[in-house]
TORKOL-4160 file (C-alpha; in steps of 0.2 Angstrom, whole numbers, padded with zeros to 4 digits, m for minus):
333
<pt num="1" X="m0207" Y="m0403" Z="0147"/>
<pt num="2" X="m0226" Y="m0393" Z="0146"/>
<pt num="3" X="m0231" Y="m0388" Z="0128"/>
<pt num="4" X="m0236" Y="m0372" Z="0125"/>
<pt num="5" X="m0256" Y="m0370" Z="0122"/>
<pt num="6" X="m0254" Y="m0355" Z="0113"/>
<pt num="7" X="m0244" Y="m0355" Z="0098"/>
<pt num="8" X="m0255" Y="m0339" Z="0089"/>
<pt num="9" X="m0244" Y="m0329" Z="0075"/>
<pt num="10" X="m0259" Y="m0317" Z="0074"/>
<pt num="11" X="m0258" Y="m0302" Z="0063"/>
<pt num="12" X="m0265" Y="m0285" Z="0068"/>
<pt num="13" X="m0282" Y="m0282" Z="0070"/>
<pt num="14" X="m0289" Y="m0276" Z="0054"/>
<pt num="15" X="m0273" Y="m0277" Z="0045"/>
<pt num="16" X="m0275" Y="m0265" Z="0030"/>
<pt num="17" X="m0257" Y="m0267" Z="0025"/>
<pt num="18" X="m0262" Y="m0282" Z="0017"/>
<pt num="19" X="m0274" Y="m0274" Z="0003"/>
<pt num="20" X="m0262" Y="m0262" Z="0000"/>
<pt num="21" X="m0245" Y="m0273" Z="m0002"/>
<pt num="22" X="m0244" Y="m0277" Z="m0020"/>
<pt num="23" X="m0237" Y="m0295" Z="m0028"/>
<pt num="24" X="m0244" Y="m0310" Z="m0023"/>
<pt num="25" X="m0250" Y="m0308" Z="m0006"/>
<pt num="26" X="m0263" Y="m0295" Z="m0011"/>
<pt num="27" X="m0279" Y="m0297" Z="m0002"/>
<pt num="28" X="m0289" Y="m0292" Z="m0018"/>
<pt num="29" X="m0307" Y="m0297" Z="m0011"/>
<pt num="30" X="m0314" Y="m0292" Z="0005"/>
<pt num="31" X="m0326" Y="m0306" Z="0016"/>
<pt num="32" X="m0342" Y="m0299" Z="0024"/>
<pt num="33" X="m0331" Y="m0299" Z="0038"/>
<pt num="34" X="m0321" Y="m0290" Z="0032"/>
<pt num="35" X="m0333" Y="m0277" Z="0028"/>
<pt num="36" X="m0341" Y="m0277" Z="0044"/>
<pt num="37" X="m0325" Y="m0273" Z="0053"/>
<pt num="38" X="m0323" Y="m0260" Z="0041"/>
<pt num="39" X="m0340" Y="m0252" Z="0043"/>
<pt num="40" X="m0340" Y="m0255" Z="0062"/>
<pt num="41" X="m0320" Y="m0246" Z="0065"/>
<pt num="42" X="m0325" Y="m0233" Z="0053"/>
<pt num="43" X="m0340" Y="m0228" Z="0063"/>
<pt num="44" X="m0329" Y="m0229" Z="0078"/>
<pt num="45" X="m0336" Y="m0242" Z="0086"/>
<pt num="46" X="m0333" Y="m0245" Z="0106"/>
<pt num="47" X="m0316" Y="m0255" Z="0109"/>
<pt num="48" X="m0314" Y="m0270" Z="0119"/>
<pt num="49" X="m0300" Y="m0269" Z="0130"/>
<pt num="50" X="m0291" Y="m0286" Z="0137"/>
<pt num="51" X="m0276" Y="m0281" Z="0150"/>
<pt num="52" X="m0264" Y="m0294" Z="0158"/>
<pt num="53" X="m0260" Y="m0287" Z="0176"/>
<pt num="54" X="m0243" Y="m0291" Z="0178"/>
<pt num="55" X="m0239" Y="m0285" Z="0194"/>
<pt num="56" X="m0240" Y="m0292" Z="0213"/>
<pt num="57" X="m0236" Y="m0310" Z="0217"/>
<pt num="58" X="m0242" Y="m0324" Z="0206"/>
<pt num="59" X="m0240" Y="m0337" Z="0220"/>
<pt num="60" X="m0253" Y="m0344" Z="0232"/>
<pt num="61" X="m0254" Y="m0331" Z="0245"/>
<pt num="62" X="m0255" Y="m0318" Z="0229"/>
<pt num="63" X="m0271" Y="m0330" Z="0219"/>
<pt num="64" X="m0278" Y="m0327" Z="0239"/>
<pt num="65" X="m0276" Y="m0308" Z="0240"/>
<pt num="66" X="m0280" Y="m0304" Z="0222"/>
<pt num="67" X="m0297" Y="m0318" Z="0224"/>
<pt num="68" X="m0300" Y="m0305" Z="0239"/>
<pt num="69" X="m0297" Y="m0289" Z="0229"/>
<pt num="70" X="m0308" Y="m0293" Z="0214"/>
<pt num="71" X="m0322" Y="m0302" Z="0228"/>
<pt num="72" X="m0321" Y="m0284" Z="0240"/>
<pt num="73" X="m0318" Y="m0295" Z="0252"/>
<pt num="74" X="m0332" Y="m0309" Z="0247"/>
<pt num="75" X="m0346" Y="m0294" Z="0245"/>
<pt num="76" X="m0345" Y="m0297" Z="0228"/>
<pt num="77" X="m0348" Y="m0315" Z="0219"/>
<pt num="78" X="m0336" Y="m0325" Z="0214"/>
<pt num="79" X="m0340" Y="m0334" Z="0194"/>
<pt num="80" X="m0330" Y="m0350" Z="0193"/>
<pt num="81" X="m0328" Y="m0360" Z="0175"/>
<pt num="82" X="m0341" Y="m0376" Z="0184"/>
<pt num="83" X="m0354" Y="m0360" Z="0184"/>
<pt num="84" X="m0357" Y="m0359" Z="0201"/>
<pt num="85" X="m0358" Y="m0339" Z="0210"/>
<pt num="86" X="m0348" Y="m0341" Z="0226"/>
<pt num="87" X="m0347" Y="m0326" Z="0239"/>
<pt num="88" X="m0340" Y="m0324" Z="0255"/>
<pt num="89" X="m0322" Y="m0328" Z="0262"/>
<pt num="90" X="m0327" Y="m0346" Z="0263"/>
<pt num="91" X="m0332" Y="m0350" Z="0247"/>
<pt num="92" X="m0316" Y="m0341" Z="0241"/>
<pt num="93" X="m0304" Y="m0351" Z="0251"/>
<pt num="94" X="m0315" Y="m0367" Z="0244"/>
<pt num="95" X="m0311" Y="m0361" Z="0226"/>
<pt num="96" X="m0292" Y="m0357" Z="0228"/>
<pt num="97" X="m0292" Y="m0377" Z="0234"/>
<pt num="98" X="m0301" Y="m0386" Z="0222"/>
<pt num="99" X="m0288" Y="m0377" Z="0211"/>
<pt num="100" X="m0272" Y="m0388" Z="0220"/>
<pt num="101" X="m0265" Y="m0373" Z="0218"/>
<pt num="102" X="m0252" Y="m0377" Z="0234"/>
<pt num="103" X="m0248" Y="m0393" Z="0225"/>
<pt num="104" X="m0242" Y="m0382" Z="0212"/>
<pt num="105" X="m0232" Y="m0370" Z="0222"/>
<pt num="106" X="m0224" Y="m0385" Z="0230"/>
<pt num="107" X="m0219" Y="m0396" Z="0215"/>
<pt num="108" X="m0201" Y="m0400" Z="0215"/>
<pt num="109" X="m0192" Y="m0391" Z="0205"/>
<pt num="110" X="m0178" Y="m0401" Z="0193"/>
<pt num="111" X="m0158" Y="m0398" Z="0200"/>
<pt num="112" X="m0156" Y="m0384" Z="0188"/>
<pt num="113" X="m0169" Y="m0375" Z="0190"/>
<pt num="114" X="m0166" Y="m0376" Z="0209"/>
<pt num="115" X="m0148" Y="m0368" Z="0207"/>
<pt num="116" X="m0155" Y="m0356" Z="0192"/>
<pt num="117" X="m0160" Y="m0335" Z="0196"/>
<pt num="118" X="m0177" Y="m0339" Z="0184"/>
<pt num="119" X="m0192" Y="m0334" Z="0195"/>
<pt num="120" X="m0202" Y="m0347" Z="0199"/>
<pt num="121" X="m0217" Y="m0349" Z="0184"/>
<pt num="122" X="m0234" Y="m0340" Z="0186"/>
<pt num="123" X="m0247" Y="m0350" Z="0196"/>
<pt num="124" X="m0259" Y="m0339" Z="0187"/>
<pt num="125" X="m0265" Y="m0323" Z="0177"/>
<pt num="126" X="m0274" Y="m0311" Z="0181"/>
<pt num="127" X="m0284" Y="m0302" Z="0167"/>
<pt num="128" X="m0296" Y="m0290" Z="0165"/>
<pt num="129" X="m0311" Y="m0287" Z="0153"/>
<pt num="130" X="m0317" Y="m0270" Z="0151"/>
<pt num="131" X="m0329" Y="m0260" Z="0138"/>
<pt num="132" X="m0330" Y="m0239" Z="0138"/>
<pt num="133" X="m0344" Y="m0229" Z="0150"/>
<pt num="134" X="m0361" Y="m0233" Z="0143"/>
<pt num="135" X="m0359" Y="m0252" Z="0140"/>
<pt num="136" X="m0374" Y="m0264" Z="0149"/>
<pt num="137" X="m0362" Y="m0269" Z="0163"/>
<pt num="138" X="m0376" Y="m0287" Z="0164"/>
<pt num="139" X="m0371" Y="m0288" Z="0143"/>
<pt num="140" X="m0350" Y="m0286" Z="0149"/>
<pt num="141" X="m0353" Y="m0299" Z="0161"/>
<pt num="142" X="m0363" Y="m0311" Z="0150"/>
<pt num="143" X="m0349" Y="m0309" Z="0135"/>
<pt num="144" X="m0335" Y="m0315" Z="0146"/>
<pt num="145" X="m0342" Y="m0330" Z="0154"/>
<pt num="146" X="m0346" Y="m0333" Z="0136"/>
<pt num="147" X="m0327" Y="m0330" Z="0130"/>
<pt num="148" X="m0322" Y="m0337" Z="0143"/>
<pt num="149" X="m0332" Y="m0353" Z="0144"/>
<pt num="150" X="m0326" Y="m0358" Z="0123"/>
<pt num="151" X="m0309" Y="m0352" Z="0126"/>
<pt num="152" X="m0305" Y="m0361" Z="0145"/>
<pt num="153" X="m0318" Y="m0371" Z="0147"/>
<pt num="154" X="m0310" Y="m0388" Z="0149"/>
<pt num="155" X="m0293" Y="m0383" Z="0149"/>
<pt num="156" X="m0287" Y="m0371" Z="0165"/>
<pt num="157" X="m0299" Y="m0366" Z="0180"/>
<pt num="158" X="m0303" Y="m0347" Z="0184"/>
<pt num="159" X="m0315" Y="m0337" Z="0192"/>
<pt num="160" X="m0320" Y="m0319" Z="0186"/>
<pt num="161" X="m0331" Y="m0305" Z="0196"/>
<pt num="162" X="m0340" Y="m0291" Z="0187"/>
<pt num="163" X="m0336" Y="m0273" Z="0193"/>
<pt num="164" X="m0346" Y="m0260" Z="0191"/>
<pt num="165" X="m0341" Y="m0247" Z="0204"/>
<pt num="166" X="m0331" Y="m0237" Z="0189"/>
<pt num="167" X="m0337" Y="m0229" Z="0174"/>
<pt num="168" X="m0330" Y="m0242" Z="0161"/>
<pt num="169" X="m0339" Y="m0259" Z="0165"/>
<pt num="170" X="m0325" Y="m0274" Z="0167"/>
<pt num="171" X="m0324" Y="m0292" Z="0172"/>
<pt num="172" X="m0306" Y="m0297" Z="0180"/>
<pt num="173" X="m0303" Y="m0314" Z="0176"/>
<pt num="174" X="m0288" Y="m0326" Z="0187"/>
<pt num="175" X="m0284" Y="m0338" Z="0176"/>
<pt num="176" X="m0276" Y="m0355" Z="0181"/>
<pt num="177" X="m0260" Y="m0355" Z="0171"/>
<pt num="178" X="m0257" Y="m0375" Z="0172"/>
<pt num="179" X="m0272" Y="m0383" Z="0163"/>
<pt num="180" X="m0281" Y="m0398" Z="0167"/>
<pt num="181" X="m0270" Y="m0409" Z="0154"/>
<pt num="182" X="m0253" Y="m0401" Z="0160"/>
<pt num="183" X="m0251" Y="m0388" Z="0146"/>
<pt num="184" X="m0244" Y="m0370" Z="0151"/>
<pt num="185" X="m0254" Y="m0353" Z="0146"/>
<pt num="186" X="m0241" Y="m0341" Z="0141"/>
<pt num="187" X="m0249" Y="m0325" Z="0134"/>
<pt num="188" X="m0243" Y="m0317" Z="0119"/>
<pt num="189" X="m0246" Y="m0301" Z="0108"/>
<pt num="190" X="m0256" Y="m0312" Z="0096"/>
<pt num="191" X="m0264" Y="m0321" Z="0112"/>
<pt num="192" X="m0272" Y="m0302" Z="0118"/>
<pt num="193" X="m0278" Y="m0300" Z="0099"/>
<pt num="194" X="m0285" Y="m0315" Z="0098"/>
<pt num="195" X="m0292" Y="m0315" Z="0114"/>
<pt num="196" X="m0301" Y="m0297" Z="0109"/>
<pt num="197" X="m0305" Y="m0301" Z="0093"/>
<pt num="198" X="m0316" Y="m0316" Z="0102"/>
<pt num="199" X="m0323" Y="m0305" Z="0114"/>
<pt num="200" X="m0328" Y="m0292" Z="0101"/>
<pt num="201" X="m0339" Y="m0306" Z="0092"/>
<pt num="202" X="m0346" Y="m0311" Z="0111"/>
<pt num="203" X="m0351" Y="m0293" Z="0112"/>
<pt num="204" X="m0358" Y="m0292" Z="0094"/>
<pt num="205" X="m0369" Y="m0307" Z="0099"/>
<pt num="206" X="m0377" Y="m0301" Z="0111"/>
<pt num="207" X="m0382" Y="m0285" Z="0102"/>
<pt num="208" X="m0368" Y="m0275" Z="0109"/>
<pt num="209" X="m0357" Y="m0264" Z="0098"/>
<pt num="210" X="m0340" Y="m0269" Z="0100"/>
<pt num="211" X="m0322" Y="m0268" Z="0089"/>
<pt num="212" X="m0306" Y="m0273" Z="0089"/>
<pt num="213" X="m0294" Y="m0267" Z="0080"/>
<pt num="214" X="m0276" Y="m0260" Z="0082"/>
<pt num="215" X="m0272" Y="m0242" Z="0087"/>
<pt num="216" X="m0263" Y="m0236" Z="0074"/>
<pt num="217" X="m0279" Y="m0240" Z="0063"/>
<pt num="218" X="m0287" Y="m0228" Z="0072"/>
<pt num="219" X="m0273" Y="m0216" Z="0071"/>
<pt num="220" X="m0268" Y="m0216" Z="0088"/>
<pt num="221" X="m0250" Y="m0216" Z="0095"/>
<pt num="222" X="m0246" Y="m0234" Z="0102"/>
<pt num="223" X="m0247" Y="m0233" Z="0122"/>
<pt num="224" X="m0259" Y="m0217" Z="0129"/>
<pt num="225" X="m0250" Y="m0216" Z="0144"/>
<pt num="226" X="m0245" Y="m0196" Z="0142"/>
<pt num="227" X="m0260" Y="m0193" Z="0156"/>
<pt num="228" X="m0253" Y="m0205" Z="0168"/>
<pt num="229" X="m0235" Y="m0201" Z="0163"/>
<pt num="230" X="m0240" Y="m0183" Z="0168"/>
<pt num="231" X="m0249" Y="m0188" Z="0183"/>
<pt num="232" X="m0235" Y="m0200" Z="0191"/>
<pt num="233" X="m0223" Y="m0186" Z="0188"/>
<pt num="234" X="m0231" Y="m0171" Z="0198"/>
<pt num="235" X="m0233" Y="m0186" Z="0212"/>
<pt num="236" X="m0216" Y="m0190" Z="0213"/>
<pt num="237" X="m0219" Y="m0206" Z="0208"/>
<pt num="238" X="m0206" Y="m0209" Z="0198"/>
<pt num="239" X="m0189" Y="m0198" Z="0196"/>
<pt num="240" X="m0184" Y="m0205" Z="0177"/>
<pt num="241" X="m0204" Y="m0196" Z="0171"/>
<pt num="242" X="m0202" Y="m0183" Z="0184"/>
<pt num="243" X="m0186" Y="m0178" Z="0174"/>
<pt num="244" X="m0193" Y="m0179" Z="0159"/>
<pt num="245" X="m0209" Y="m0169" Z="0161"/>
<pt num="246" X="m0199" Y="m0155" Z="0169"/>
<pt num="247" X="m0189" Y="m0154" Z="0154"/>
<pt num="248" X="m0203" Y="m0154" Z="0144"/>
<pt num="249" X="m0208" Y="m0138" Z="0152"/>
<pt num="250" X="m0192" Y="m0129" Z="0152"/>
<pt num="251" X="m0192" Y="m0134" Z="0134"/>
<pt num="252" X="m0208" Y="m0125" Z="0132"/>
<pt num="253" X="m0202" Y="m0109" Z="0142"/>
<pt num="254" X="m0187" Y="m0109" Z="0129"/>
<pt num="255" X="m0200" Y="m0111" Z="0114"/>
<pt num="256" X="m0189" Y="m0125" Z="0108"/>
<pt num="257" X="m0198" Y="m0141" Z="0110"/>
<pt num="258" X="m0188" Y="m0154" Z="0097"/>
<pt num="259" X="m0199" Y="m0167" Z="0090"/>
<pt num="260" X="m0194" Y="m0185" Z="0095"/>
<pt num="261" X="m0184" Y="m0198" Z="0083"/>
<pt num="262" X="m0197" Y="m0209" Z="0085"/>
<pt num="263" X="m0208" Y="m0197" Z="0075"/>
<pt num="264" X="m0200" Y="m0203" Z="0058"/>
<pt num="265" X="m0207" Y="m0221" Z="0061"/>
<pt num="266" X="m0224" Y="m0214" Z="0067"/>
<pt num="267" X="m0227" Y="m0206" Z="0053"/>
<pt num="268" X="m0219" Y="m0221" Z="0042"/>
<pt num="269" X="m0236" Y="m0230" Z="0050"/>
<pt num="270" X="m0248" Y="m0217" Z="0048"/>
<pt num="271" X="m0243" Y="m0217" Z="0029"/>
<pt num="272" X="m0243" Y="m0237" Z="0027"/>
<pt num="273" X="m0261" Y="m0234" Z="0037"/>
<pt num="274" X="m0267" Y="m0223" Z="0025"/>
<pt num="275" X="m0261" Y="m0231" Z="0011"/>
<pt num="276" X="m0270" Y="m0248" Z="0016"/>
<pt num="277" X="m0287" Y="m0237" Z="0020"/>
<pt num="278" X="m0285" Y="m0228" Z="0003"/>
<pt num="279" X="m0285" Y="m0248" Z="m0004"/>
<pt num="280" X="m0300" Y="m0251" Z="0004"/>
<pt num="281" X="m0310" Y="m0239" Z="0000"/>
<pt num="282" X="m0305" Y="m0242" Z="m0018"/>
<pt num="283" X="m0313" Y="m0262" Z="m0016"/>
<pt num="284" X="m0327" Y="m0257" Z="m0007"/>
<pt num="285" X="m0332" Y="m0248" Z="m0023"/>
<pt num="286" X="m0328" Y="m0259" Z="m0033"/>
<pt num="287" X="m0340" Y="m0274" Z="m0023"/>
<pt num="288" X="m0354" Y="m0262" Z="m0022"/>
<pt num="289" X="m0351" Y="m0253" Z="m0006"/>
<pt num="290" X="m0350" Y="m0237" Z="m0014"/>
<pt num="291" X="m0358" Y="m0225" Z="0003"/>
<pt num="292" X="m0345" Y="m0237" Z="0014"/>
<pt num="293" X="m0329" Y="m0232" Z="0004"/>
<pt num="294" X="m0336" Y="m0213" Z="0005"/>
<pt num="295" X="m0338" Y="m0216" Z="0026"/>
<pt num="296" X="m0322" Y="m0222" Z="0022"/>
<pt num="297" X="m0313" Y="m0209" Z="0014"/>
<pt num="298" X="m0321" Y="m0195" Z="0028"/>
<pt num="299" X="m0315" Y="m0207" Z="0044"/>
<pt num="300" X="m0296" Y="m0205" Z="0036"/>
<pt num="301" X="m0299" Y="m0188" Z="0032"/>
<pt num="302" X="m0302" Y="m0184" Z="0048"/>
<pt num="303" X="m0287" Y="m0195" Z="0058"/>
<pt num="304" X="m0279" Y="m0185" Z="0073"/>
<pt num="305" X="m0262" Y="m0179" Z="0067"/>
<pt num="306" X="m0247" Y="m0188" Z="0072"/>
<pt num="307" X="m0240" Y="m0184" Z="0088"/>
<pt num="308" X="m0225" Y="m0191" Z="0098"/>
<pt num="309" X="m0224" Y="m0195" Z="0118"/>
<pt num="310" X="m0216" Y="m0182" Z="0118"/>
<pt num="311" X="m0229" Y="m0169" Z="0108"/>
<pt num="312" X="m0244" Y="m0174" Z="0117"/>
<pt num="313" X="m0234" Y="m0171" Z="0135"/>
<pt num="314" X="m0230" Y="m0152" Z="0128"/>
<pt num="315" X="m0247" Y="m0151" Z="0123"/>
<pt num="316" X="m0257" Y="m0155" Z="0138"/>
<pt num="317" X="m0243" Y="m0145" Z="0148"/>
<pt num="318" X="m0248" Y="m0130" Z="0136"/>
<pt num="319" X="m0265" Y="m0133" Z="0141"/>
<pt num="320" X="m0260" Y="m0133" Z="0159"/>
<pt num="321" X="m0251" Y="m0117" Z="0159"/>
<pt num="322" X="m0267" Y="m0108" Z="0149"/>
<pt num="323" X="m0277" Y="m0116" Z="0163"/>
<pt num="324" X="m0266" Y="m0108" Z="0177"/>
<pt num="325" X="m0264" Y="m0091" Z="0168"/>
<pt num="326" X="m0283" Y="m0089" Z="0167"/>
<pt num="327" X="m0287" Y="m0092" Z="0181"/>
<pt num="328" X="m0271" Y="m0081" Z="0189"/>
<pt num="329" X="m0278" Y="m0067" Z="0180"/>
<pt num="330" X="m0297" Y="m0068" Z="0183"/>
<pt num="331" X="m0301" Y="m0053" Z="0194"/>
<pt num="332" X="m0305" Y="m0057" Z="0212"/>
<pt num="333" X="m0321" Y="m0053" Z="0220"/>
């Protein structure tokens, strides 16, 4: 049985609670790396985004289709794990042929697997590495190249392509799941945390301010999907989401939006984060960083209020209702 290449336990990025807790596990001193990440966080350095795209087929045909999509039908150059830059449909096929995905796809399964209902293992993973608008795209490409070479070089075959047709520059990275040594890449939450940290370091080495922290540390809710939820519901693509938005709208009309049960958990997380930041501020002062300690205090005082997803959707609906009233009340010429 192939062993897992990644067995990362990993703590959340910038684990504030480790500073605030009491007892023998308490962290009593900040390293230079800690101080630099704290400085980037309170100064709101751009956050690295690493996403795994789970939709679509993950067989040979899926790999061919994805490479065709990210290369815009061969117009954009693909960069391979061997450092080559290739373009065009024929070159794309040569990349896939060198990966031997057909052999992986046709590999005989055991008798148990043949009768099981489990889906066949993925032949590849689709990952995007991105930064906010304004980040130099060539620096994003170079950081992605360095990250992929150090993380997957001589282990997993990969190909990447830079996209600059959207405000945020991003790199599409296609990674062969089975390594050259027969190990299988399994991407877990800790894996993504580690990749974010590595990519931020690569960008920093190129002179690009970049950070990798958990959303809660910055006062954000776990998932920022209210815009997508609203747009999906309006388009009618999700009955469940549409019903939810319509239910919130009815509550707004009756002025009876009730906070979700998850609010208590969010408040508990916020209290833990604030306690951690206060402990960090005290340690910074004790270690001779009074100015940064003051920045930490200001950062905590400016954290956005806790909002559940339901409350955020309600707030967005109120904004749209106000905008509609203003437009309807505007005098006609």
